[in-house]
N, C-alpha and C positions, 0 to 999 in steps of 0.2 A: 586743085589738091585740096582736098575735102575743109571746109570750114573746121576750126576745134569748138566743141562746146566749152563756155564759159559759167564759172557761178562768180558771184562778186562776193567780198566777201562778209558783208554785210547777210544775204541771200544763205552761205556756209552759216555762218553764226546763230541765224532761226532756226536751219535744221540739227542746227545742235542743240541749241536750248530745246527744241520740241521732241528730244531725245531720239530723232533718227540713225536708222542704221546706215552708217558711211562708211566708205570704203579711202582715207587719208592716205596718202604718200607725199610724205615731206622727202623732197630731191635734193636740197642742199649740203652742202659739206659738211667735219662733222663738228670743225670749231663754231658754223652757223647756227645748226641746230643744241649744242652750248648753253646759244642765249636762249633757246626757252620752244614750244613745240607747239603747236595744236593737242590739246588733249586727246587722245584716243588715236593721234596720226605715226602714222608706219615709217621706220626710216629706211631706206634707199638710197643711196650716192647715184645721182644724175649717171656718173660712169660707169654702174655697177648695173642698171635696169636692164641692159643686155645679158648680163652673164644669170640675171635672177628672174627674168621673164617668166619663167616656167611657176612661181611662185606665184604671178597672176592668172586670175579666172576670167575667161571669155566671159561670163554666164554678168561678171558685176562689174558696176560701174566703178569706177576710181577719178575719183580728184586726186589732182597734182599739186603740189604746193612747191614754192620755191620765194627767196628774197622779195624778186619785183615783179616774177611771174613769165620772164624770158624763157631761164630753164625749163621748166616746167611744162612750155606750150613749146619745146623741141622734144620734148618727152611727150608731149602727147598727139602730136605730128608720129612722130617713128612709131606709138606701139596703136594709133588707129589704123597705121599702115598696116601691121600684123593683126588687126581683126579685132581689135579689145574695144571696149568704153571707156569715152574717156571722157574728164573735164578740168580745163584747169583754169585755177584761182587765179581771176585779175590782181594786177595790182598786190598780191605776194603780204609776202608779211613787214612790208613795209604799210601796209595798209589795214592787217590786222587789227582790228579793236580788241577782241577779244580776249579769252581768258588765256595761257598759256603755262605751259608745265615745262622743269628743268630735270 
């Protein structure tokens, strides 16, 4: 299995601060995102990814986010197998020190 590209919470925070164009997808459950999301992230629950895969563009890179980075890693493996460019935010929201929106 091809290893998954990762990004740390610090690296992501810097990219956001620099105003980089990013495609962030939060795969947590509704009650988890209610506690706050990274600004600009799109919410697609992990279990909804297969049904909503056509919303993703194979020419773009997506950064996946969850609570601890385990679910997002699973999503990354699944999508990478389908030919998508993905990156997993390691440490998840537990490690996120940046801004959050509700």
